[in-house]
VEXGU-345619 format. One record per residue (C-alpha): residue number from 1; residue in one letter; x, y, z. Coordinates in steps of 0.02 Angstrom, whole numbers. Each point is the difference from the previous one (the first is absolute). Example, Ala and Ser with C-alpha at 12.3 -4.5 7.8 and 13.67 -1.06 7.14 Angstrom:
2
REC  seq  type       X       Y       Z
REC    1     A     615    -225     390
REC    2     S      69     172     -33
//
This chain:
674
REC  seq  type       X       Y       Z
REC    1     X    3140     829    1431
REC    2     X     -61    -101    -166
REC    3     X    -106     -97     108
REC    4     X     -92     136      80
REC    5     X     -16      84    -143
REC    6     X     -55    -161    -112
REC    7     X    -132     -11     164
REC    8     X     -51     186      -7
REC    9     X     -43     -32    -186
REC   10     X     -93    -134      18
REC   11     X    -110      75     133
REC   12     X     -16     152    -111
REC   13     X     -52     -90    -169
REC   14     X    -120    -117     107
REC   15     X     -78     132      81
REC   16     X     -42      96    -158
REC   17     X     -79    -157    -107
REC   18     X    -117     -25     158
REC   19     X     -31     184      -8
REC   20     X     -33      -8    -191
REC   21     X    -103    -168      34
REC   22     X    -106      66     146
REC   23     X     -48     181    -106
REC   24     X     -48     -99    -136
REC   25     X     -97    -152      80
REC   26     X    -112     132     119
REC   27     X     -31     106    -167
REC   28     X     -52    -113     -82
REC   29     X     -89     -68     121
REC   30     X     -96     162       9
REC   31     X     -33      31    -175
REC   32     X     -21    -159     -83
REC   33     X      64     -11    -189
REC   34     X    -131    -128     -30
REC   35     X    -140    -108      99
REC   36     X     -28    -211      -1
REC   37     X    -132      36    -129
REC   38     X     151      31    -130
REC   39     X      58    -154      44
REC   40     X    -144    -101     -37
REC   41     X      30     -68    -156
REC   42     X     182     -39      20
REC   43     X     -13    -198      85
REC   44     X    -127     -11    -152
REC   45     X     167      34    -130
REC   46     X      88     -82     113
REC   47     X    -100    -152      -1
REC   48     X     -14      10    -192
REC   49     X     167       1     -34
REC   50     X      35    -147     131
REC   51     X    -133    -109    -103
REC   52     X      83      48    -171
REC   53     X     170     -46      58
REC   54     X     -61    -164      71
REC   55     X     -92     -45    -151
REC   56     X     153      32    -110
REC   57     X     120     -85      99
REC   58     X    -141    -146       8
REC   59     X     -11     -21    -183
REC   60     X     197      38     -38
REC   61     X      20    -161      68
REC   62     X     -49     -73    -183
REC   63     X     134      63     -77
REC   64     X     121    -137      45
REC   65     X    -115     -98    -139
REC   66     X     -20     142    -142
REC   67     X     145      93    -100
REC   68     X     -80     187      30
REC   69     X     117     116     -84
REC   70     X      -9     161      79
REC   71     X     -14      67     196
REC   72     X    -176      89     -82
REC   73     X     -67    -181     -55
REC   74     X      49     -76     157
REC   75     X     -98     122      98
REC   76     X    -147       6     -99
REC   77     X     -22    -196       0
REC   78     X      40     -12     166
REC   79     X    -123      96      51
REC   80     X    -144     -52    -107
REC   81     X      20    -171      77
REC   82     X      23      66     170
REC   83     X    -130      88       8
REC   84     X    -115    -128     -61
REC   85     X      81    -152     127
REC   86     X     -37     131     146
REC   87     X    -181      23     -61
REC   88     X     -15    -187     -39
REC   89     X      56     -23     184
REC   90     X    -122     132      57
REC   91     X    -136     -93     -90
REC   92     X      29    -174     114
REC   93     X      17      88     153
REC   94     X    -165      72     -11
REC   95     X     -70    -148     -59
REC   96     X      50     -97     165
REC   97     X     -64     154     105
REC   98     X     173      88      50
REC   99     X     -20     179     -61
REC  100     X      54      66     156
REC  101     X     136     166      12
REC  102     X     103    -104     141
REC  103     X      40    -148    -118
REC  104     X      25     134    -158
REC  105     X     124     100      79
REC  106     X      83    -137      66
REC  107     X      -2    -105    -169
REC  108     X      52     177     -75
REC  109     X     174      20     114
REC  110     X      45    -183     -22
REC  111     X      -6       3    -186
REC  112     X     105     174      24
REC  113     X     132     -95      90
REC  114     X      -3    -145    -101
REC  115     X      13      72    -167
REC  116     X     104     157      59
REC  117     X     156     -79    -103
REC  118     X    -109      23    -155
REC  119     X     -25     162      62
REC  120     X     173      52       0
REC  121     X      44     -91    -152
REC  122     X    -117     115     -74
REC  123     X      63     180      93
REC  124     X     179     -55     -68
REC  125     X     -50      -4    -176
REC  126     X     -98     147      -5
REC  127     X     176      80      48
REC  128     X      73     -23    -153
REC  129     X     -86     101    -101
REC  130     X    -159      71     -48
REC  131     X    -133    -140     -86
REC  132     X     -91     149     -79
REC  133     X     135      87     -97
REC  134     X     -54     154    -129
REC  135     X     142      53     -96
REC  136     X     -69     109    -142
REC  137     X    -108     188      53
REC  138     X    -163     -95     -83
REC  139     X      30    -112     127
REC  140     X      26      96     169
REC  141     X    -174     110     -66
REC  142     X     -87    -164      23
REC  143     X      68     -27     162
REC  144     X     -47     148      60
REC  145     X    -159      -6     -54
REC  146     X     -11    -200      71
REC  147     X      60      52     169
REC  148     X    -128     162       8
REC  149     X    -146     -85     -32
REC  150     X      69    -162     104
REC  151     X      23     137     140
REC  152     X    -181      37      -1
REC  153     X     -65    -170      -4
REC  154     X     101     -21     144
REC  155     X     -83     116     123
REC  156     X    -172     -16     -74
REC  157     X      24    -194      60
REC  158     X      29      71     169
REC  159     X    -183      39      66
REC  160     X    -164     -89      36
REC  161     X     -61    -109    -147
REC  162     X    -142     116     -75
REC  163     X     -14    -114    -203
REC  164     X    -155     -84     -18
REC  165     X      56    -199     -11
REC  166     X      94      11     134
REC  167     X    -131      44     132
REC  168     X    -109    -110    -106
REC  169     X     100    -151       8
REC  170     X     196      -2      -9
REC  171     X       3      56     180
REC  172     X    -141     -50      66
REC  173     X      33    -184     -16
REC  174     X     166      29      85
REC  175     X     -97      94     131
REC  176     X    -130    -153      25
REC  177     X     155    -117       1
REC  178     X     101      60     134
REC  179     X    -159      47     113
REC  180     X     -42    -202     -39
REC  181     X     185     -38      27
REC  182     X     -40    -130    -152
REC  183     X     -60       6    -182
REC  184     X    -132     -22     -83
REC  185     X    -152      97     110
REC  186     X    -162     -13     -54
REC  187     X     -72     133     -69
REC  188     X     -90      53    -163
REC  189     X     168      90     -63
REC  190     X     -17    -125    -182
REC  191     X     173     101     -16
REC  192     X     106     -95     129
REC  193     X     -18    -157    -117
REC  194     X     119     100    -133
REC  195     X     180     -51      23
REC  196     X      81      86     122
REC  197     X     184      -3     -12
REC  198     X       4     204      30
REC  199     X    -126     -18     156
REC  200     X     114    -139      94
REC  201     X     129     145     -25
REC  202     X    -111     121      51
REC  203     X     -59     -87     166
REC  204     X     162     -52      38
REC  205     X      39     198     -23
REC  206     X    -156      22     136
REC  207     X      60    -118     112
REC  208     X     181      73       9
REC  209     X     -72     180      18
REC  210     X    -116      77    -121
REC  211     X     -71      43    -157
REC  212     X     119     104     -46
REC  213     X     107    -141     -29
REC  214     X    -124     -46     -96
REC  215     X     -14     123    -143
REC  216     X     197       0      12
REC  217     X       0    -180     -38
REC  218     X    -103      44    -183
REC  219     X     138     133     -45
REC  220     X     118    -126      29
REC  221     X     -46    -102    -126
REC  222     X     -21     160    -105
REC  223     X     188      36      35
REC  224     X      45    -181     -50
REC  225     X     -93      18    -160
REC  226     X     140     139     -57
REC  227     X     120     -73      53
REC  228     X     -36    -159     -95
REC  229     X     -38     113    -154
REC  230     X     148      64      24
REC  231     X     107    -160       3
REC  232     X     -96     -95    -146
REC  233     X      16     167     -96
REC  234     X     194      31      32
REC  235     X      25    -203     -41
REC  236     X     -79     -17    -160
REC  237     X      14     176     -73
REC  238     X      97     139      92
REC  239     X      12     139     143
REC  240     X    -123     114     -91
REC  241     X    -127    -111     -41
REC  242     X     -16     -55     200
REC  243     X      -6     197      61
REC  244     X    -113      34    -139
REC  245     X    -128    -145      57
REC  246     X      -5      31     179
REC  247     X     -41     182     -33
REC  248     X    -123     -60    -128
REC  249     X     -84    -122     123
REC  250     X      -9     155     145
REC  251     X     -55     115    -144
REC  252     X    -178     -87      39
REC  253     X     -92      90     119
REC  254     X    -130    -123      63
REC  255     X     132    -112      14
REC  256     X     105     102     110
REC  257     X    -149      30     135
REC  258     X     -53    -166      -8
REC  259     X     202     -66      73
REC  260     X     -43     121     156
REC  261     X    -171    -101      20
REC  262     X      10    -149      93
REC  263     X     -93     -91    -143
REC  264     X      92    -170    -103
REC  265     X      -7      79    -170
REC  266     X     217      41      18
REC  267     X      29    -157      62
REC  268     X     -74     -99    -173
REC  269     X      92     124     -88
REC  270     X     154     -42      73
REC  271     X     -15    -217       3
REC  272     X     -70      23    -197
REC  273     X     152      91     -46
REC  274     X     126    -115     100
REC  275     X     -94    -142     -74
REC  276     X      35      67    -181
REC  277     X     192      51      57
REC  278     X      26    -177      48
REC  279     X     -61     -85    -129
REC  280     X     109     104    -117
REC  281     X     154     -68     104
REC  282     X     -62    -171     -45
REC  283     X      14      51    -175
REC  284     X     174      28      11
REC  285     X      57    -164      42
REC  286     X    -147     -91     -92
REC  287     X     136     -50    -128
REC  288     X      69    -104     113
REC  289     X     -84    -181      48
REC  290     X    -170       9     113
REC  291     X      92     -87     120
REC  292     X     133     126      45
REC  293     X     -12      67     187
REC  294     X     -10     182     -43
REC  295     X    -123     -38    -133
REC  296     X    -120     -95     103
REC  297     X      29     133     136
REC  298     X     -49     157     -98
REC  299     X    -172     -83     -58
REC  300     X     -30     -55     191
REC  301     X      15     182      48
REC  302     X    -102      55    -130
REC  303     X    -147    -148      71
REC  304     X      30      77     182
REC  305     X     -21     182     -61
REC  306     X    -149     -53    -106
REC  307     X     -83     -78     150
REC  308     X      45     164     113
REC  309     X     -88      84    -144
REC  310     X    -155    -129      44
REC  311     X       8      45     170
REC  312     X     -23     191     -40
REC  313     X    -162       6    -105
REC  314     X    -104    -130     -94
REC  315     X      47      96    -172
REC  316     X     203     -58      33
REC  317     X     -52    -170     -83
REC  318     X       8      68    -171
REC  319     X     177      43      25
REC  320     X      65    -187      22
REC  321     X    -135     -59    -142
REC  322     X     110     114    -122
REC  323     X     162     -49      62
REC  324     X     -55    -184     -27
REC  325     X     -49      47    -151
REC  326     X     185      77     -20
REC  327     X     107    -132      58
REC  328     X    -125    -141    -107
REC  329     X      66      94    -155
REC  330     X     166      21      59
REC  331     X      29    -185      18
REC  332     X    -106     -90    -144
REC  333     X     161     -21     -95
REC  334     X      73    -116     147
REC  335     X    -161    -108     -22
REC  336     X    -152     -31      90
REC  337     X     116     -80     156
REC  338     X      85     137      49
REC  339     X    -150     112     -39
REC  340     X     -91     -87     112
REC  341     X     125     -12     143
REC  342     X      25     184      13
REC  343     X    -200      47      -3
REC  344     X     -18    -129     132
REC  345     X     134      82     121
REC  346     X     -64     174     -53
REC  347     X    -184     -43      39
REC  348     X      13    -109     169
REC  349     X     114     120      66
REC  350     X     -93     160     -15
REC  351     X    -180     -85      30
REC  352     X     103     -76     171
REC  353     X      67     171      58
REC  354     X    -178      76     -62
REC  355     X     -99    -145     119
REC  356     X      -8      69     169
REC  357     X    -105     142     -46
REC  358     X    -118    -122    -115
REC  359     X      -6    -142     137
REC  360     X     -37     120     140
REC  361     X    -148      52     -98
REC  362     X     -55    -204     -22
REC  363     X      -6     -47     160
REC  364     X     -82     166      58
REC  365     X    -125      27    -128
REC  366     X      -7    -156    -105
REC  367     X      73      96    -151
REC  368     X     190      43     -50
REC  369     X     -39     156     -94
REC  370     X    -156      58     111
REC  371     X     -99      91     -69
REC  372     X      21     -29    -150
REC  373     X     -56    -174    -112
REC  374     X     -77    -110     153
REC  375     X     -60     140     111
REC  376     X       3     -53     201
REC  377     X     -40      88     147
REC  378     X     -94     156       0
REC  379     X       4     -17    -190
REC  380     X    -168     -32    -132
REC  381     X     -47      28    -175
REC  382     X     -87     173      43
REC  383     X     195      65      94
REC  384     X      93    -102    -156
REC  385     X    -102      95    -122
REC  386     X      12     178      95
REC  387     X     194     -35       8
REC  388     X      23     -16    -183
REC  389     X    -146      95     -64
REC  390     X      21     -92    -200
REC  391     X     -72      91    -129
REC  392     X      40     187      69
REC  393     X     179       1     -95
REC  394     X      28      99    -179
REC  395     X     -43    -144    -104
REC  396     X    -168      40      55
REC  397     X      -5     171      29
REC  398     X     120      73    -127
REC  399     X     118    -130     -98
REC  400     X      71     130     -87
REC  401     X     112      70     167
REC  402     X      81    -169      -8
REC  403     X     104      54    -140
REC  404     X      46     157      83
REC  405     X       8     -67     171
REC  406     X     195      61      21
REC  407     X     -47     156     -76
REC  408     X    -136      32     142
REC  409     X      85     -59     159
REC  410     X     140     107     -40
REC  411     X    -102     170     -66
REC  412     X    -131     -12      92
REC  413     X      43    -125     160
REC  414     X      -2      96     156
REC  415     X      48     -77     172
REC  416     X    -159     -16     125
REC  417     X    -134      26    -138
REC  418     X    -100    -123    -119
REC  419     X     115      25    -126
REC  420     X     124    -143      10
REC  421     X      48      51     167
REC  422     X     164      36     -44
REC  423     X     112     148     -48
REC  424     X     148     -92    -107
REC  425     X      96     156     -80
REC  426     X      20      30    -179
REC  427     X     160     -96     -37
REC  428     X     -28    -170       5
REC  429     X    -143      42    -152
REC  430     X     129     123     -74
REC  431     X     144    -122       3
REC  432     X     -24    -203     -19
REC  433     X    -103      31    -173
REC  434     X     180      55     -87
REC  435     X      84    -152      47
REC  436     X     -76     -36    -170
REC  437     X     108     125     -89
REC  438     X     151     -91      64
REC  439     X     -37    -182      22
REC  440     X      83     -76    -182
REC  441     X     166      99      51
REC  442     X      31     -66     183
REC  443     X     124    -147      22
REC  444     X     -76    -165      13
REC  445     X      59     -46     198
REC  446     X    -111     165      62
REC  447     X    -128     -29    -142
REC  448     X     -37    -171     118
REC  449     X     -29      62     160
REC  450     X     -96     151     -64
REC  451     X     -88     -96     -94
REC  452     X     -49    -110     140
REC  453     X     -41     151     118
REC  454     X    -106      74    -149
REC  455     X     -82    -193     -20
REC  456     X     -46      13     209
REC  457     X     -66     141     -12
REC  458     X    -114      -5    -129
REC  459     X     -60    -188      60
REC  460     X     -65     103     175
REC  461     X     -59     155     -88
REC  462     X    -110    -120     -97
REC  463     X     -62     -87     145
REC  464     X     -49     178      76
REC  465     X     -70      58    -156
REC  466     X    -128    -144      18
REC  467     X     -38      15     151
REC  468     X     -53     188     -32
REC  469     X     -99     -54    -143
REC  470     X    -103    -118     126
REC  471     X     -16     104     158
REC  472     X       3     196      50
REC  473     X      56     -45     144
REC  474     X     179     -66     -86
REC  475     X      19     148     -67
REC  476     X     149      58     117
REC  477     X     186      53     -75
REC  478     X      61     -55     167
REC  479     X     -32    -185     -55
REC  480     X     141      32    -125
REC  481     X     133      40     100
REC  482     X      68    -161      11
REC  483     X      99      43    -187
REC  484     X      29     176      22
REC  485     X     177     -50      79
REC  486     X      27     -87    -188
REC  487     X     -92     153     -95
REC  488     X     121     110     103
REC  489     X     146     -97     -65
REC  490     X     -85     -19    -190
REC  491     X       3     212      15
REC  492     X     181      21      63
REC  493     X      61    -132    -127
REC  494     X     -88      99    -118
REC  495     X      65     171      19
REC  496     X     164     -70       8
REC  497     X     -21     -84    -160
REC  498     X     -54     132     -81
REC  499     X     182      65     -39
REC  500     X     -17    -118    -133
REC  501     X    -116     128    -106
REC  502     X     101     164      27
REC  503     X      48     109    -146
REC  504     X      99     159     -28
REC  505     X    -165      57     -17
REC  506     X     -87     -42     139
REC  507     X      28    -142     182
REC  508     X    -168     -46      40
REC  509     X      83     -78     151
REC  510     X      38     167      48
REC  511     X    -159      50     -38
REC  512     X     -88    -149      95
REC  513     X     112      26     152
REC  514     X     -13     188      32
REC  515     X    -201     -31     -14
REC  516     X      44    -138     133
REC  517     X      82      98     102
REC  518     X    -124     151      -8
REC  519     X    -124    -146      56
REC  520     X     105     -36     151
REC  521     X      15     162      41
REC  522     X    -185      45       3
REC  523     X     -42    -158      98
REC  524     X     139      62     137
REC  525     X     -89     176       2
REC  526     X    -169    -101      21
REC  527     X      73    -106     136
REC  528     X      70     148      98
REC  529     X    -162     103     -12
REC  530     X    -105    -154      69
REC  531     X     137     -21     135
REC  532     X     -23     153      52
REC  533     X    -207      24      -6
REC  534     X      -6    -173     113
REC  535     X     167      12      69
REC  536     X      36    -143     140
REC  537     X     133     106      78
REC  538     X     -98      83     130
REC  539     X     -70    -188      76
REC  540     X     182     -41     -13
REC  541     X      69     146      74
REC  542     X    -124     -49     148
REC  543     X    -109     175     -32
REC  544     X    -145     -96     -48
REC  545     X     -70    -174      87
REC  546     X     -48    -162     -68
REC  547     X    -187      46      40
REC  548     X       8     167     -67
REC  549     X      87     -75    -166
REC  550     X    -133    -147     -25
REC  551     X    -156     128      23
REC  552     X      73     134    -124
REC  553     X      25    -147    -139
REC  554     X    -129    -104      41
REC  555     X    -132      94      79
REC  556     X    -175     -36      64
REC  557     X      43    -176     -20
REC  558     X     144     -13     127
REC  559     X    -103     100     127
REC  560     X    -124    -114     -18
REC  561     X     108    -165      21
REC  562     X      88      94     137
REC  563     X    -155      12      90
REC  564     X     -64    -171       0
REC  565     X     170     -53      58
REC  566     X     -15     114     125
REC  567     X    -171      -3      69
REC  568     X     -86    -180     -43
REC  569     X      45    -147     115
REC  570     X     147    -140     -61
REC  571     X    -153    -110     -30
REC  572     X     -86      92    -138
REC  573     X      12     -69    -169
REC  574     X     -36     129    -108
REC  575     X     -52     -28    -201
REC  576     X      22     142    -140
REC  577     X     -99      22    -154
REC  578     X      95      69    -141
REC  579     X     141      37      99
REC  580     X     142    -119     -48
REC  581     X     146      81     132
REC  582     X      22     -60     185
REC  583     X     189      16       6
REC  584     X     -16     130     127
REC  585     X    -165     -74      98
REC  586     X      80     -85     170
REC  587     X    -176     -91       2
REC  588     X     -49    -133     -67
REC  589     X     -49      78    -158
REC  590     X     -75    -107    -148
REC  591     X      46     107    -160
REC  592     X    -114       7    -170
REC  593     X     164     -40     -97
REC  594     X     -91     -45    -159
REC  595     X    -144     142      20
REC  596     X    -121    -145      -3
REC  597     X     -47     -57     164
REC  598     X    -170      90     -10
REC  599     X     -65     -31    -155
REC  600     X      72    -179      61
REC  601     X    -102       1     133
REC  602     X    -148      38    -122
REC  603     X      44    -154    -117
REC  604     X     -18    -131     169
REC  605     X    -130      76      84
REC  606     X    -155      52     -41
REC  607     X     -46     168     123
REC  608     X      65      89     160
REC  609     X     -64    -110     127
REC  610     X     131    -143     -90
REC  611     X     121     108     -31
REC  612     X       0      57     199
REC  613     X     -15    -189      57
REC  614     X     149     -47    -102
REC  615     X      79     151      93
REC  616     X     -35     -56     170
REC  617     X      40    -167     -50
REC  618     X     162      48     -55
REC  619     X      42     107     164
REC  620     X       1     174     -66
REC  621     X     -51     125      90
REC  622     X      36     166     -94
REC  623     X     -11      41    -180
REC  624     X     107     134     -80
REC  625     X     -68      88    -133
REC  626     X      96      90    -127
REC  627     X    -163     109     -58
REC  628     X      90      99    -110
REC  629     X      79    -143    -104
REC  630     X    -156     -78     -10
REC  631     X     -85     151    -103
REC  632     X     152      14    -103
REC  633     X      12    -181     -63
REC  634     X    -211      19     -29
REC  635     X      -1     152    -102
REC  636     X     148     -83    -110
REC  637     X    -116    -132     -43
REC  638     X     169    -126     -26
REC  639     X     -79    -109     141
REC  640     X    -175     -64     -16
REC  641     X     -89      75     135
REC  642     X    -159     -40     -11
REC  643     X    -150      89      81
REC  644     X     -43    -154     113
REC  645     X     178      12      51
REC  646     X     -29     178      68
REC  647     X    -193     -40      49
REC  648     X     107    -138     117
REC  649     X     107     139      76
REC  650     X    -117     110      30
REC  651     X     -84    -144     107
REC  652     X     152     -49      94
REC  653     X      45     176      42
REC  654     X    -169      18      51
REC  655     X     -50    -168     118
REC  656     X     198     -43      23
REC  657     X      93     127      28
REC  658     X      25     118     110
REC  659     X     141     129     -31
REC  660     X     114      34     136
REC  661     X     111     133    -106
REC  662     X      21      98    -161
REC  663     X     139      77     -90
REC  664     X     -40     144    -112
REC  665     X     -86     -73    -148
REC  666     X     115    -138      -6
REC  667     X     -31    -130     122
REC  668     X    -136     -69     127
REC  669     X      50    -121     133
REC  670     X    -153    -116      45
REC  671     X     -21    -109     167
REC  672     X    -104    -160     -68
REC  673     X    -152     -31      52
REC  674     X     -62    -195     -49
//
């Protein structure tokens, strides 16, 4: 009886389960809650997370040599070295012509399997407790602000890239490398000679999946910088300074915006800050003889991180010079021999780590710092002058403005305009000068750390100011971004130490903190409104196609290059005039990267016939003229477009260029007639 009862129960329950399952499957088959378009971005996120895990696990192999004091410190330095190692590996594969998707997936999976024990170890330690504890109400408010900004930024990373420099070279180079299966490629795009640590990671992202992975990689460097700030500030100061520093760094609107683009600025910020962090760790053990293992290792790590910074941008050279001066000053009492040994280790290791980028340039262009100093392929005196515009800076136009540059870049600076091309918010300018009020009252150990941070910022600021004095093209706040993490640290520390000045009648710390929170609140509101006005959600939800999104943001430019990609034969070679972007062009498009191509042609050749012959010899079949851009540049008067140049253009249009397509008053596509 019991057996029959159990059998009937099993049949009934099984039938019920099958019935429920059948109804739900049938219903949602007919009434799909989402389509494949809603999931198009998921693989990009998976690949990004996989790359980050593999890089961190690879870098974690260094923990056997370095005495990381916290899990957060371990994660930060492991990711720094792991991402650098992956970039150098990608460079090596490109130099031997192995940029193939199947190979990168094979390497990715092999590394994931080999490094799985390291990933498990990281996961195990993460379960021990929160790595970013808050504690106080103020810290929780700052954490909420940061989380809000980071979530909005993350969603913005998931859309197709539209940022200017991404389309000019940060992604154009990786696209060309992927198509050719190697690097370098023969194209007049001087920016591809710049150090390319992040671009190699972008190339790996494109080979594994797509350009959204590249955007997420740059976003990752922002996250890592925040983690490094927290680890550093908590180690040398306290938790409050850590949260304040992170919030202040991400109160800078342009920095947050750039973090969502496939740029390289956040990479340089990260490597410069972690190099400074490693040097401070070396100073902790300098009381021991230089021959001590930990002393050598932390100094070696400082050099490695400086070398990686030199692999991001040429301007990264300023930091190792500054840190070398700090090293020499601290070791001077120990004698020349000890100082020389330390500087030799530091300098040689930094050079070795940075050298692949410079050797690649030397063997491909004859100039290790192409295109600067020694010229090289596609470079001459005209282009050197054009790129630098020496004599157009503030020293020659308004010298007094050099004295108020911090005020101008803060108050007048606006993202996307000629006014410093960045919006940085009021907090840094408000708070950092207040450090002078508490300087004499802070502990000597803290003063040493803060003093070195201030010195690094001051040296880089003076280099930047010199550039601003020389060339109008360098009046950009973004070129100062590498020191913004240290400036945020100085600001966070200052807010915390203002408590020293508190009296019963008034608390300056309370006042400054209140205004700071108000600024953060206003920034959060502004970010939310910007997110709503240009929301990525319709695209991410599958309600808007990629083509529609790009057309909405890039306008006639995308319509034009889409027409070129769809209608011109694969053998076509299209020369761009006054249009530097070519990322979305799927033919052999030659961008006008420096906006100097036509004036360079009139510099090299006497007339329209000579230019047309040069185009024919170079295999150029079409010319895309950004007519509106040319007219704006002529009217602005900054670029020296002469009546002779315009006459040659008219002659070319009359006798050597046949219009085959026109888009509004913006773009004209010509077929070249030799």
